[in-house]
C-alpha positions, -999 to +999 in steps of 0.1 A: -502-362-422-466-350-422-445-349-389-424-318-380-399-311-353-389-276-342-353-272-328-344-237-315-330-225-282-352-194-283-388-201-270-402-171-289-387-184-322-402-218-316-435-201-308-434-182-341-429-214-362-457-231-342-480-201-349-473-201-386-477-239-389-512-235-376-521-226-412-510-261-423-533-286-405-517-315-425-483-308-407-482-322-371-456-309-347-444-340-329-417-324-308-401-291-298-364-290-287-342-263-271-308-277-281-291-301-305-287-329-280-324-331-275-331-325-312-309-354-322-327-378-298-362-366-309-354-369-346-342-405-341-373-413-320-400-395-340-385-398-376-400-365-388-407-356-424-395-320-418-372-303-393-371-265-385-336-261-373-317-231-358-280-230-363-265-212-333-275-232-302-258-242-270-239-275-266-238-284-303-249-262-332-274-272-359-247-283-384-230-305-359-263-321-350-271-329-386-236-345-391-246-371-366-277-382-386-276-407-415-295-399-436-301-363-428-338-353-427-355-326-448-346-293-432-357-257-433-331-237-414-344-208-392-314-186-385-298-153-379-265-167-391-237-148-408-237-139-445-211-165-456-234-193-443-264-178-461-244-180-493-237-216-486-274-223-482-280-207-516-252-225-533-266-259-522-303-251-527-311-256-490-340-235-478-336-211-449-357-185-431-336-155-420-348-142-387-371-123-383-391-139-411-427-131-422-456-155-426-454-150-463-418-161-464-426-190-442-454-202-465-430-200-495-405-223-476-433-248-470-444-247-506-408-253-517-405-283-494-437-297-507-425-294-543-394-314-534-415-339-516-437-343-546-407-349-568-394-374-542-360-356-540-335-369-515-321-345-488-287-348-506-283-310-508-282-310-469-252-334-470-235-312-496-241-282-474-225-300-444-194-308-465-192-271-475-197-258-440-171-281-426-145-260-444-156-228-426-132-215-399-157-216-370-164-253-377-127-264-377-119-261-340-138-292-328-153-325-340-186-339-327-191-376-325-218-400-313-209-428-289-238-449-280-264-425-265-237-399-257-224-370-278-187-363-275-172-329-284-135-333-293-114-301-295-091-305-326-061-295-306-065-327-285-063-350-314-031-371-315-038-390-347-065-402-370-068-437-384-089-451-413-114-478-401-135-492-429-161-465-437-152-445-406-122-426-392-110-434-357-100-402-338-074-409-311-069-385-281-054-389-247-089-393-233-100-421-257-108-430-293-140-424-312-153-432-346-166-406-370-186-413-402-163-394-424-134-402-448-097-395-444-100-372-474-125-351-456-102-345-427-073-339-450-094-311-466-107-296-433-079-299-407-050-274-406-025-286-432+004-271-413-005-292-382-021-324-395-001-345-419-014-375-439+016-397-433+000-428-449-032-437-467-046-449-434-031-424-410-030-386-403-009-372-375-009-341-353+027-332-361+031-315-326+028-350-311+058-364-331+091-371-313+112-391-338+113-404-373+129-438-379+136-458-410+115-489-413+116-506-447+126-496-482+112-461-489+092-461-457+096-449-421+077-449-388+069-418-368+072-422-330+047-401-311+048-388-275+022-414-266+046-442-277+024-450-308+044-458-340+027-444-371+037-457-406+050-431-430+049-438-467+071-423-494+045-398-502+039-391-465+076-385-460+075-359-487+047-341-468+066-342-435+097-327-452+076-300-467+061-290-434+092-294-412+117-282-438 
C-alpha cells in the first residue's frame, strides 16, 4: 500500500483528486492539506510515497514548501500555473496535471509515477526543478526558511548580508538571522546582481547597507555596514564593488 497526501487550497480540487484516486485502491490518502504550512508538517509526519501538490497557495507556495524538505518527496503537481513554469516542468521531467484535468490524464500521471517507482528513480528531477524555478522573477522577492517548527518568510529587501556556514547559508536581517540549506553560489545566481555583491568567498552583502570601505591588509578591505558589522572584502570582491559602484 502506497501513502499519498493531497495539498491544495481549493476544496473542490482536493475532492477531484480524491475521487480519481478511488480507482487506485492500493494508494491510501493519509492526509489532505489546504496550505503549504500544514502540508510540510504532514509530509514530515506521514512520510508519504506520493504528494499531489498545488503551486499557488496562501502563506507559502508549493515550490517554497518543497525547498524546506530534504529529500523532496515524489510529486505530481496539480496546477493552473503560468506557461513558463509548465516549460520548467517539462524540462526537468517532473509530471504535472494542468487544471482542469481529466480522469484519463490523471491515470497517465499515476502510471508514470509507478514506472519511476519500479525503476527506483530518486526524486532528483524535483530538486533540479526547484533550482530552475528559483531563478524565476516571482520567486526572487522572498526567501522561506524553517526555524524549529516555525516557517519564516524573509523579504529579500530586508537582507543585510549572507554568510557561509558549513553546508548552509546564514541570512542576516535586522529582525534576526536564519539558516538556509543552500549554497552561496545559489544566492549569487538568484539574487539581484546590482544589489547583492559577493565580497568574499564567505560573504554576500546588500550594497545599500554599506557605509564605508576601509583598507585592511594587503589586497583586502573591510566593508562597514549601517548595522556596524564589518564584512571582509577580497581582491576579487573589490573588483565587483568597483564594477557596481563605478
